[in-house]
C-alpha positions, 0 to 999 in steps of 0.5 A: 709476193710471188713464191719462187719454186727452187730448182738445182742451181744452174751455171748460166751464160746469158747473151743479150743481157742488155736487151729488151727481154734479156735484162728481165731474164737476167733479173729472173735468173738472179731472183731464182738463185742461179750463177750468171755470167753475162756476155757483153761486147767490150765497147758496150754499156753493161746492164744493171746487174746484181753484184754476183753477176759476172761480166765476160767481154767478148764479141759474138760476131767473131768466133775467135773472140768467143773462144778466147773468152769462154774456152776452159769455162763451165756452163750448164745452160746458154741463154741467147736473147740476141736479135738483129736491131734492124731486121735487114738482110745483112744484120739478120744473117750476121746476128740471128744466124751467124752470131748464134751459130758462133755461140752454139759452136763454142757451147758444143766444145764446152759440153753445155747441156742445154741452149735456150733461144729467144726466137719469134712466132712469125717464123712460122710463115717466113717471107722476110730475111730475118725470118729465114735467118732465124729458121736457119739457126733453129735448124742448126740448133736442132741438129747439133745434139745439144738439148734445146728450147726454142722460145717463139713468143707471139708479140711483145707489149712494146709493139702495141703500146707505141700509140699511147702518146698519139692518143694523148696528143689527140691524134687518131689511133692507126689501124691497118685495113678495118683493124680486124685483119690480125690478132695476137696474145702479147706476152709481157717481158716479165712473163716471157723472162719467167718462161725462159728461166723455166726452160733453164730449170726444167729442160726435160719439160721444155724441149723443142719449139715452144710457141708462147703467148700471154693470157688471152683472149686474142685481140685485134688492133681495133680491140686494142684501140677500144681498150686504150680509149676506154682506159684514157676516157677519151672518145674513140678516133681511128685512122684506117691505113691500107696495108697494101700501101706498104707493097706499093711503095716497096714495089716502086723502090725494088728496081732501084735497090741495087743503087744503094744499101739505104734503098734496099733496107727501106724496101725491106722495112716496107716488106716487114711493115706489110707482114705485121699489118696482115699476119697474126702473131698466133699459132699457125695451123698449117693443116687448116691454113688458119691462125689458131687463137685457141691453140696458141699456148698461154703463160703468165699473169699480165693481161693486155689490159694490165700491160696497157695500164702499166704503160699508161702509168709509166708514161704519166711518170715520164710526163710529170718528170719532164714538166718538173724539169722545165 
């Protein structure tokens, strides 16, 4: 059983509680005894939550909705786990920047002492719309006078377990280039949630920009594949995809993006694909122009092998349930 060190109880406004990370932050806040108010859209499904959790209906896209719902209330900390769903320019500027800015503006009026933001480590080398949107809000938060923790996780395990079913189906594991172009120290959603709640409880020790990864070492996509094949006891089989393919397709679409929003968004998806195929999710050392695996901070207990085993077990339970239904 994990021992939880008790800190002063905080009044926390959690935004994005139904998301991939937000729901784990909600559970961790409750486990540590904090008073939680979860902000949800009026038309959205409420996440599973303990009875003590208060839900507040408001639309972060509209500052007047936030003001009507929150003014007159009292919070010690705001935790924002919101992020654009698509990564396209319109969505990113509306959510990653503008919605968070609305939260910050209201938090400032309420006299909130600390703002914990879930960002991403990829903003270190910005080339995409969502990265620029995140950075613009990070700058606004840093200049606001409110205490802040900007949490930049390396990668989520969800982003590297998507090929499990491919391998089980006998299809090859996809890698870009030789499979050694990039590396990462992914952090589990549970460990990331714990780190974010540490920021809530110990703001004096968790100030500023905080890159964070899971327990090392940093592994390449080829090493992820080798690990998965070993765990599944299958003969390794790979398909190598040229990462330049993303750039070629994006370039072909670019002259026509003015014709349709769908074409414009597709071109941005291709640029995002190329970025993740060629850039490591590790701390960037600008002085030496390299990614620094050794210098990337580590946190938590779940290794990539632990996460793969959990994902494999979860998939097995789903497969068993489906077979019982049919």
